[in-house]
C-alpha positions as CSV (number, residue, x, y, z in Angstrom):
1,M,9.2,8.8,18.7
2,I,5.7,10.8,18.2
3,Q,5.7,14.3,18.0
4,S,2.9,16.5,19.4
5,N,1.4,19.9,18.9
6,L,-0.2,19.0,16.0
7,S,-3.9,19.6,16.3
8,N,-7.1,18.6,13.9
9,K,-7.4,21.7,12.9
10,I,-3.4,22.3,12.0
11,I,-3.1,19.4,10.2
12,R,-6.6,19.9,8.2
13,K,-5.1,23.5,7.1
14,A,-2.3,21.9,5.7
15,G,-4.4,19.1,3.9
16,N,-6.3,21.4,2.3
17,N,-3.3,23.5,0.9
18,L,-1.9,20.8,-0.4
19,K,-5.4,19.7,-2.0
20,L,-5.2,23.1,-4.0
21,N,-1.7,22.6,-4.8
22,Q,-0.5,25.8,-2.7
23,A,1.2,23.6,0.3
24,K,4.3,25.8,1.4
25,K,7.1,24.3,3.3
26,D,5.7,24.5,6.9
27,D,2.6,22.4,5.3
28,L,4.4,19.8,3.8
29,D,6.5,19.8,7.5
30,I,3.3,19.3,9.4
31,I,1.5,16.4,6.9
32,S,5.4,14.9,7.4
33,T,5.2,14.6,11.2
34,F,1.2,13.7,11.3
35,R,2.5,11.1,9.1
36,S,5.6,10.0,10.9
37,N,3.3,9.8,14.0
38,H,1.4,6.8,12.1
39,V,4.3,4.6,13.1
40,Q,4.3,3.3,16.4
41,L,0.5,2.5,15.9
42,M,1.1,0.4,12.7
43,K,4.0,-1.4,14.5
44,M,1.5,-1.7,17.6
45,L,-1.1,-3.5,15.7
46,V,1.6,-5.5,14.4
47,K,3.1,-6.8,17.0
48,T,-0.7,-7.9,18.5
49,I,-2.0,-9.6,14.8
50,S,1.3,-11.2,14.0
51,K,0.3,-13.7,16.6
52,K,-2.7,-14.7,15.3
53,L,-3.5,-17.5,13.2
54,P,-3.4,-18.5,10.5
55,K,-0.3,-16.8,10.0
56,P,0.2,-14.7,7.3
57,L,3.0,-15.3,4.3
58,F,4.2,-11.7,5.4
59,I,3.1,-8.6,7.0
60,A,4.4,-5.3,6.1
61,R,3.5,-1.6,7.3
62,R,3.9,1.8,4.9
63,L,2.9,5.1,5.1
64,K,1.1,7.1,2.7
65,R,2.4,8.7,-0.2
66,L,2.5,12.5,-0.5
67,S,1.1,11.9,-4.1
68,S,-1.3,9.5,-2.8
69,I,-2.8,11.8,0.4
70,Q,-3.4,14.7,-2.5
71,A,-4.8,12.6,-5.2
72,K,-6.8,11.1,-2.7
73,L,-7.9,14.6,-0.8
74,Q,-8.6,15.8,-4.3
75,R,-10.6,12.7,-5.4
76,F,-13.2,12.9,-2.9
77,D,-15.0,16.2,-1.9
78,G,-15.2,16.2,2.2
79,M,-12.1,14.2,2.2
80,C,-10.0,16.0,5.4
81,L,-6.4,14.8,5.8
82,D,-7.2,14.7,10.1
83,R,-10.1,11.9,9.0
84,M,-8.2,10.1,6.4
85,Q,-7.8,6.4,7.6
86,D,-5.4,5.2,5.7
87,I,-2.0,7.4,6.3
88,G,-0.8,4.6,8.3
89,G,-1.1,0.8,6.2
90,V,-0.6,-3.0,7.5
91,R,-1.0,-5.9,4.5
92,A,-1.1,-9.1,5.4
93,V,-1.1,-11.6,2.5
94,F,-2.2,-14.8,3.0
95,K,-1.9,-18.1,0.7
96,N,-5.2,-18.1,-0.3
97,N,-9.2,-16.7,0.6
98,N,-9.9,-18.9,2.8
99,E,-6.9,-18.2,5.2
100,V,-8.0,-14.5,4.7
101,K,-11.7,-15.6,5.9
102,Q,-10.3,-17.3,8.8
103,F,-8.1,-14.2,10.3
104,V,-11.3,-11.7,9.4
105,K,-12.9,-14.1,11.8
106,R,-10.2,-14.6,14.2
107,I,-9.7,-10.3,14.3
108,Q,-12.9,-9.4,14.6
109,S,-13.7,-11.9,17.8
110,V,-10.2,-9.9,19.1
111,Y,-11.4,-6.0,18.5
112,Y,-15.4,-6.4,19.0
113,G,-16.6,-6.3,22.4
114,K,-13.5,-6.2,24.5
115,R,-11.3,-3.7,25.8
116,S,-8.6,-2.5,23.6
117,V,-6.4,0.3,23.0
118,F,-7.8,-0.7,18.8
119,K,-11.0,-0.1,18.5
120,I,-12.3,-1.7,14.5
121,V,-14.7,1.1,13.4
122,K,-15.0,0.2,9.9
123,E,-14.7,-2.9,7.1
124,N,-15.0,-3.0,3.5
125,D,-15.2,-6.1,2.2
126,Y,-14.0,-5.9,-1.5
127,I,-13.3,-9.8,-1.5
128,S,-17.0,-10.6,-2.0
129,N,-17.9,-7.0,-3.0
130,P,-14.7,-6.2,-5.4
131,K,-14.0,-2.5,-6.9
132,D,-15.2,-1.6,-10.3
133,D,-11.9,-2.0,-11.3
134,G,-11.5,-5.3,-10.7
135,Y,-9.7,-5.0,-7.0
136,R,-9.8,-7.7,-4.4
137,S,-8.6,-7.3,-0.6
138,Y,-10.6,-7.3,2.9
139,H,-9.7,-3.5,4.8
140,I,-10.3,-3.1,8.4
141,V,-10.0,0.4,10.0
142,F,-8.9,0.5,13.6
143,K,-9.1,3.4,15.5
144,Y,-6.5,4.2,18.4
145,N,-7.7,4.7,22.3
146,G,-4.6,4.2,24.2
147,K,-2.6,6.7,26.1
148,I,-0.7,8.0,23.9
149,N,-2.6,11.4,23.9
150,E,-1.0,12.9,21.1
151,V,-2.0,10.0,18.3
152,N,-5.5,9.5,20.3
153,G,-7.9,8.9,17.2
154,Y,-5.2,8.5,14.9
155,H,-6.8,5.3,12.1
156,I,-4.6,2.2,10.8
157,E,-6.2,0.6,7.6
158,L,-5.5,-3.2,7.6
159,Q,-5.3,-4.8,4.3
160,L,-6.2,-8.8,3.8
161,R,-5.6,-10.2,0.8
162,D,-4.8,-13.4,-0.3
163,S,-1.2,-14.5,-2.9
164,L,-3.2,-14.6,-6.6
165,Q,-5.0,-10.5,-5.2
166,H,-1.3,-9.7,-4.5
167,Y,-0.5,-10.2,-8.0
168,W,-3.1,-8.5,-9.6
169,A,-2.9,-5.5,-7.5
170,T,1.0,-4.9,-7.9
171,A,0.8,-5.7,-11.6
172,V,-1.7,-2.7,-11.8
173,E,0.9,-0.5,-10.0
174,I,3.5,-1.4,-11.9
175,L,1.1,-0.5,-14.7
176,A,1.0,3.0,-13.2
177,L,4.4,3.1,-12.7
178,R,5.8,3.0,-16.6
179,S,2.4,4.1,-18.7
180,S,-0.7,7.0,-18.3
181,T,-2.6,4.4,-17.0
182,N,-3.5,4.7,-13.2
183,I,-6.5,1.3,-12.9
184,K,-6.2,2.7,-9.0
185,A,-7.0,6.5,-9.9
186,G,-9.9,5.1,-12.6
187,Y,-8.1,7.0,-15.5
188,G,-6.1,5.7,-18.8
189,D,-6.7,3.9,-21.5
190,E,-9.8,1.3,-21.5
191,C,-8.3,-1.4,-23.3
192,F,-6.1,-1.8,-19.8
193,K,-8.9,-1.1,-17.6
194,R,-10.9,-3.9,-19.4
195,F,-8.1,-6.3,-19.1
196,F,-6.9,-6.1,-15.7
197,W,-10.9,-6.7,-15.3
198,L,-11.0,-9.8,-16.8
199,C,-7.8,-11.0,-15.3
200,A,-9.2,-10.4,-11.4
201,E,-11.8,-12.2,-12.3
202,L,-9.7,-14.8,-13.9
203,L,-7.7,-15.1,-11.0
204,A,-11.1,-15.3,-8.6
205,G,-11.8,-18.6,-10.3
206,N,-14.0,-16.9,-13.5
207,N,-13.1,-19.0,-16.7
208,N,-15.7,-17.0,-19.1
209,Y,-13.4,-14.4,-20.1
210,K,-10.3,-16.0,-21.3
211,E,-10.8,-15.6,-25.3
212,E,-10.9,-11.9,-24.7
213,I,-8.1,-11.8,-22.6
214,K,-6.1,-13.6,-24.9
215,K,-7.0,-11.1,-27.4
216,L,-6.3,-8.1,-26.0
217,D,-3.1,-9.5,-25.3
218,E,-1.7,-10.0,-28.6
219,K,-3.3,-6.9,-29.4
220,Y,-1.2,-4.3,-26.7
221,Q,1.1,-6.9,-25.8
222,I,-0.1,-5.9,-21.9
223,L,1.9,-9.0,-20.4
224,A,5.0,-8.0,-22.8
225,L,5.0,-4.8,-21.0
226,L,5.0,-6.0,-17.9
227,S,7.8,-8.7,-18.2
228,G,10.0,-6.0,-20.1
229,L,11.0,-4.4,-17.1
230,N,14.5,-4.5,-14.7
231,V,15.6,-3.1,-11.6
232,V,19.3,-2.7,-10.8
233,C,19.9,-2.5,-7.4
234,D,23.1,-2.4,-5.4
235,N,23.4,-4.6,-2.9
236,I,19.9,-4.3,-1.5
237,E,21.1,-7.9,0.7
238,K,23.7,-5.7,2.8
239,K,21.0,-3.1,4.2
240,E,19.7,-5.3,6.9
241,K,19.3,-2.9,10.3
242,A,18.0,-4.0,13.3
243,D,14.4,-2.0,13.0
244,N,13.6,-3.2,9.2
245,L,12.6,0.2,8.1
246,Y,13.4,0.9,4.6
247,L,13.6,3.9,2.6
248,M,12.6,2.8,-1.4
249,V,13.6,5.2,-4.6
250,L,12.7,3.8,-8.0
251,D,13.8,5.8,-10.8
252,T,11.2,4.7,-13.1
253,K,13.2,6.2,-16.1
254,D,16.4,4.6,-15.7
255,G,14.9,1.4,-13.6
256,I,17.2,2.0,-10.7
257,L,16.2,1.0,-7.2
258,K,17.9,2.7,-4.3
259,L,17.1,1.0,-1.0
260,S,18.1,2.7,2.6
261,A,18.0,1.2,6.2
262,F,17.0,2.8,8.7
263,G,17.6,1.4,12.3
264,K,16.2,1.8,15.8
265,G,16.2,5.8,16.3
266,Q,16.5,7.0,12.8
267,L,12.7,7.4,12.5
268,E,13.0,11.2,12.4
269,L,16.3,10.5,9.8
270,A,14.1,8.3,7.9
271,K,10.9,10.7,7.7
272,N,12.8,13.9,6.8
273,I,15.1,12.3,3.5
274,Y,11.5,10.7,2.4
275,Q,9.7,14.4,2.9
276,S,13.1,15.6,0.4
277,L,12.4,13.0,-2.0
278,E,8.7,13.1,-2.6
279,T,8.8,16.5,-4.7
280,N,10.8,14.3,-7.3
281,D,8.9,14.4,-10.1
282,S,11.6,11.6,-11.5
283,T,11.5,9.2,-9.1
284,Q,8.4,7.1,-6.9
285,S,9.5,6.6,-3.0
286,V,8.1,5.1,0.2
287,L,8.8,4.2,3.1
288,V,7.9,0.7,4.4
289,S,8.6,-1.6,6.9
290,V,8.9,-5.7,7.2
291,D,11.0,-8.3,8.8
292,S,13.7,-8.6,6.5
293,V,15.0,-8.0,2.5
294,K,13.6,-11.0,1.5
295,K,10.1,-10.3,2.5
296,L,10.2,-6.8,1.4
297,K,10.4,-8.1,-2.4
298,R,7.3,-9.9,-1.6
299,A,5.7,-7.3,0.1
300,Y,6.3,-4.5,-2.8
301,P,7.4,-5.8,-5.8
302,N,6.1,-3.1,-7.7
303,Y,9.0,-1.3,-6.8
304,F,11.3,-4.0,-8.1
305,L,8.8,-4.1,-11.0
306,D,8.9,-7.2,-10.8
307,A,5.1,-8.6,-12.3
308,K,6.2,-12.7,-13.1
309,H,4.0,-14.1,-10.8
310,F,0.8,-12.3,-12.3
311,I,2.0,-12.8,-16.1
312,K,2.7,-16.3,-15.2
313,E,-0.6,-16.9,-13.4
314,V,-2.7,-15.4,-16.0
315,R,-0.8,-17.4,-19.2
316,E,-1.3,-20.8,-17.3
317,R,-4.8,-19.8,-16.5
318,T,-5.6,-18.7,-20.3
319,K,-4.2,-21.7,-21.7
């Protein structure tokens, strides 16, 4: 359920306090409410794009974690919470890059030049022009211009990537969970940064770096680090609920993943539990939505500490 009475001024002030490490409970409540207001918009967007061809392998949606919101506010000068465009994120993963390109064209044909509650306001082609760290994905930012006044002007980011790009991004996130290197945030050991940049090139079809990849892996045992991880889950397959909203809480120290499923009408409960867990430094929490637990594992293997597909592709391509 969407909550009102949140002006941009109030949201921005709470975000600024978070940026300065001065956020109090009222600020965190405002941020949590602002964030959860994106859920309905994500559902609306997913309902629309899921009917387009080619069909993705899966579509998932997530609310940006508080730590990620704070990091982004601190990393970019002039960034304001009320203007942040990826609080609500939808991810669609495809078999290959050709399907991604076809899907992009289909989305563009639907949302450009036609009346819709969603309007494309920004596109970033990180596949043709990868980020400096090697990240590849196609991002489309939508702005809501519908009849729900409380969320008018809110943004939703759609990420489109193929399975190989997804394996790479997952491995990067697992590395961040289990080491002092966070490639997405731009800090950590240079050997890890170099290794993952080389692997991004390798998975994109560039075979010029095989020997360097093997030498780095032999010296630093990077693939062994990623493969030596395990998560214990408690009756995960029995947690299905009608609305497919899941709160994932990973204890990175003990390797225990706790999964809570929430049904229709339980968003407020999920929001409050999510907010209470985010200040725990020993766990990583995220609130996501997918069609089933099986697809949850495919969409967020980083929370299952599962990099096996990335490891398999790198090893096979460097033979």
